[in-house]
Residue, then its C-alpha position, 0 to 999 in steps of 0.5 A: m200747321a203745314a208739314h216741313v221738309s228738309m232744306c234741300r227740298r223746300v221750295f221758296d216763292f218770292n216776288t222779283l223786282t221789276h222797278v228799281r228805285k234809288v235808296s238811302q242806306c245806313v249800317s246797323g250792325n253787320a247788315q245793311r238796312l234799307y229805308s222806304s218812303a213814308t208815302q204809299k205813292e213812293n212805296e209802290l213797287e210792281l212785283g212779279e212772282s217767280t219760284l226758286s228751289a232751295g238749291n239755287f236760292t242763295a245764289s239767286l239772292k246774291t246776283g239778283s236785284r236788291e229791293e230799293r225804295l225812295r226815302d222822303d226826307s220830310t218824314l221819318p224813314f221805315s224799313a222797306f223790308l217791313t213795308d207792304n205794297f199798301g203802305r202798311r208799316h209792320s212794327y208789331l211782331r207776334i212770336s209763338l213760343t210753343e204749339k202746346c196749350n194746357l187748355r182745349c178751348q172750343y173756339c180754338m182747337p179740337e177736343e183731341g188737340v192738334k198734332l204737335t211739331p217735333r221738338g227739333q223743328l221748333l225754334s230754339t231760344s237762340e233762334v227766337l232771339t236772333l229773329a227778334r233782334l233782326f226785326v227790331q233792327e228793322g223797326v219793330e217796336k212791340i213784340r208779343l209772346t203767344g202760343g199755344e200757351p207761352l208761359i208753359r215754355p221753360d225758358v220764357l223768363d230768359i227770352i223776356s230778359e234777353l228781349r228787354k236788352l234789344e235797343g229800340l224795342k219799346t214793349i214786350a207783351v204776353t197773351t196767356n190763358g192765365m193758368n200759371l200767371a199768378r205764380l210766375l208774374p213777379r219774375l215776369k215783371d222783373a224780367g221786363l214784361d210790360l203788358i198782359n192779355i189774359s183769356l177768359d170767356s166766362l165768369v161762371p166756373a162750370k161754364f168756364e170748364f165747359i168752354v176750355r174743357r179743363k178746370g182752373f177758373h180760380k187760377v185765372m181769376e187769381g192771375i188777373d187780381k195779381a196783375v192788378e195788384m202788381g200795377y199793370n194798367p190796364v190788364k186786358v181780358n180777352c173774351v170770345i163771345m159765342r151765341g148760346l154760350n156766353e153772350d148772356e154774360l156781356l153785362d157781367f164782364v162790363a161790370l168787372t171794369e167798374k172797380k178794377p183797371l181792366e180792359v175787357r175786350f170782346i172778340e167776334y167769333m172767328p173761323f179757324d180750322g177745327n173750331k166748326w165755325n158757324f155764323k149763327k154762333m157769332v155775335s156781332y160788335q153792333e149787337m154787343l154794343d146795343r145790349i151794353r148801351q141798354r144797361w149803360p146808355d151813357l157809354e162813351m167811345l174813346q179815341t184810339g190809335h191808328t193801328d189799334t185793333a179794338k174799338t174802345f168804350k168806357v162807362p163814365g165813372f168806371k176804373g176800366q174800359v171795354g173794347f171790341i175786336t171786330s175781325m168779322s163785321e168791321h175788319f181793320c186790315g187797312s191799318c194792320n201793322r202785325l206780323r207773326i212767327t209760328a213756333d216752328g219758325s214760319l212767317k205769317v203776314c196775315l192771321f187768316g192766310n195759309s201762306e207761310v215762309s220758313l225762316r227757320d230753314v233759311l236760318r239753319s242753312g247759314a243764310s246771312h241777315e241780308e238774305l233773311l231780310q230779302i225773304i222777309g221783304a218778299a213775304v211782306g210784299r205779297k201781303k194782301k189788302q185784307h183777310a189774306g185775299r180770301f173772299d170766303v173769309y171776308t164774306l162769311y159774316t156779311t153773306h148771311h145778312f143777304d140770305q133772306a133777300e136771295s130767298d125772296i128773289n128765288g121765290e122761296a119767301q113766304l109772307t107770315h101774315t097771310d094764310a094759304q088763300g092769301r087772306a090776312t091772318m095773325v101769326d100763331v106764336g104759341g109754339k115758340v119759346p119765350t126769349r129776350r128780344t130787343a129792337t132799335a129804330c130811328a127817324t129823322v125830323i128836319l126842321g127849319p132854322a127857326a123851329f130848330r132853334l126854338l126847340r133846342d132852346n126850349q122856347l116853343a109856345k107849346g112847351d118842351a117838345l122833346a119831353v112831350a115827344q119822348l112820352a108820346g113815343i113810349m106810350a105809343s110803343k105800348q099801344t102798338s098792337a092796338l094801332i097795327p091790327l096783326c101785331h101781337p100785344l106784348p108786355l114791354d120790359h123796357a122802352s126808351v126814346t132819345f134825341d140827338l140834335n144835328e145843328l148842321q141840318n137843323a134836324v132831330v134824330i130820334t132813336a127808340t129801343c124796346r125790349t121784351t121777354g116773349r115769343t115774338g119780336v118788338e121791331m114794330e114797337a120800336l118803329t111805332a115809338v120813333s114814328v109817333a115821337a117824330l109826329t109829336v115833334y112835328d105837331m109841337c113845331k108846326a106853328v112856327s113852320h110847316d116846312i118840316i120833313i119826317t124822313d129815314v124811319k128805319l129799323i137799326s137792329k133786332t136781336g133774340g129771334k130766329r134771325d137777328f138783323h143789324r143795319h151796317p153803315 
């Protein structure tokens, strides 16, 4: 948290308008409310930057140009102050009530904690409510209270009760570590709390204590059960997945959703100051999804809203569902509708950004609501397209996928199946530790319309082509070491071959997944399975036509070895 200085020394940086457009205005309370067009084209403003000292800031606001936007009468208007230059409308506000937390989660903060801001520099209850009221007047429909740990703030119930009175505010949510939840929940619900997110990173008590560096696992579980009992549906459980720590509990977390109306949300491990982020600790969304689908192959994807951050799935028959927050591997910046106010009153327009504007200082200087709105609008106008414009954050995840290719270009790579003289040799894996390894591959067989129709309707003269191809693929995966000379013979724990029929292309897409517990990977087994299954489809259909193409044989993913691989679209 950046240190704050007194109002007379604080420097504000805001965008000045170089294009002025006509506006439609309405009066809301004592402040004039500006509305923007609903289209990005009409909302585009060319902004320059200037720096003003606090001393002449208020005067400049009063004499400078006002931000103006054109209203499109064909759609509902939205506040210009909360609409950025990419057309994103910010209707969701997160307010941190405190910097304090009663846990020390390893992915969140250093073990010694963080330096706390003096109490006098934190937002008071009235200041929290003043800012909330202003944002709701401008179109914010959802407020989430966060921390630190928001439930340790003594006046949290009063804040929720007052927020509930704000006309236009549809949803009040809280994100909590759950330690105090069971005790406070009846009063929280009476005050008007709508949604609950509870952080829980392990279902093993000892591991929980290791991750959060505190005791209290049973208190959190009690809070989850209490929320379900009191009718919250779904109760969201946030789980940060870290390699080598809790990725082995993925299936256990999914199983929680069988009997309870929970939404377990798996969050990709993200970089923050003090958490010693390393891409090797991060488990990607695709890897998590692959592991879950090996256990529940009928896992289905659910439709979500445009601004939802989670990709949501459900096991048929389960009461709850699972979601994935893919901040690193597949960012959702394009639909971001979130703004954040820190406990000391700074406005952050992006979680990844360091740039902050102190609304607290402006509020305490006696600025009017209109002046506050000008500052908020300027900050929102500076919001970058993605990840606060930080190339380093955006590429932290993606770059490591290309590290090996870069080594190859530099001449550093070594072929593993040759000796020092370049002769073919089998790799010695005797010194490796056995791990659980999984690989998925796919292939496409393009058939003519006639052959595709007969295969689809199971009317081929040779019989059920897909059943035969499935059996052939599984058998071939078990014989890989006999077919490819330098492959190690591996006992497979599991092998599956599935088919998707593409009506538009008259094609069969074959997917094979193989799993073993061993010292080397099973990508060759998966590739062999799809290749032989594809050849079998060809053989079963060639009496109808020889115009058949086997194409796009490729590895989709492999996990459990020294270097995981995931092919992203």
